C-alpha positions in Angstrom: -19.6 45.2 22.3 -18.5 41.8 24.1 -21.1 40.3 26.6 -19.8 37.4 29.2 -21.4 36.1 31.3 -19.7 33.5 34.4 -21.2 31.1 37.2 -18.9 31.8 40.5 -20.5 29.8 43.3 -23.6 31.6 44.1 -23.1 34.5 42.0 -23.2 35.3 38.6 -21.2 37.9 37.2 -21.8 39.5 33.6 -19.6 41.8 31.9 -20.7 44.0 29.2 -17.6 45.6 27.3 -18.1 48.7 25.2 -15.9 49.8 23.1 -16.5 53.2 23.1 -14.2 55.9 23.9 -14.5 55.4 27.7 -15.9 57.4 30.8 -14.3 60.1 32.3 -13.3 59.1 35.8 -14.8 62.1 37.7 -17.9 60.5 35.7 -17.8 56.8 36.9 -20.3 56.7 40.0 -22.3 59.4 38.7 -23.4 57.4 35.5 -25.9 55.4 37.4 -27.7 58.6 38.9 -31.2 59.0 37.5 -31.0 61.8 34.5 -27.1 61.8 34.5 -25.6 62.2 31.1 -22.3 62.7 30.0 -21.5 66.2 28.4 -20.1 65.2 25.1 -20.3 67.3 22.1 -21.9 65.3 19.4 -22.9 62.8 21.4 -26.9 61.2 20.7 -29.3 62.6 23.3 -31.3 60.7 25.8 -32.8 61.1 28.8 -30.2 59.6 31.6 -32.2 56.9 33.0 -30.9 53.7 31.3 -28.4 52.9 33.7 -30.0 54.1 36.1 -32.8 51.4 35.7 -30.5 48.8 35.2 -29.2 49.5 38.8 -32.8 49.6 40.1 -33.3 46.0 38.9 -29.9 44.7 39.7 -30.3 45.9 43.2 -34.0 44.6 43.6 -32.4 41.2 42.7 -29.6 41.6 45.6 -26.9 42.3 43.1 -24.6 45.1 42.4 -23.6 47.0 39.3 -20.5 49.1 38.8 -18.6 50.7 36.2 -14.6 51.4 34.8 -12.7 52.3 32.2 -10.4 49.5 30.7 -6.6 50.2 30.6 -5.6 50.4 27.3 -3.6 47.4 26.1 -0.6 47.4 24.4 0.9 44.6 22.3 4.8 44.0 21.3 5.5 42.0 18.7 9.1 41.1 17.6 
């Protein structure tokens, strides 16, 4: 996991990059819903509240939060 922070004028941008298997695109907006959990075999059980709490804290401070999948990086060498 990588965590970076940048000051952009009056805004702080914090990025958290997870190296996991990603989130199905149809679930990207729902991951911030209370009690929503991805349906994956062999996944660790949880309450589905973590990202909902994050969203609440960020929005209480006037910020926004979003989730996105990163495209695969392809490196070519000669």
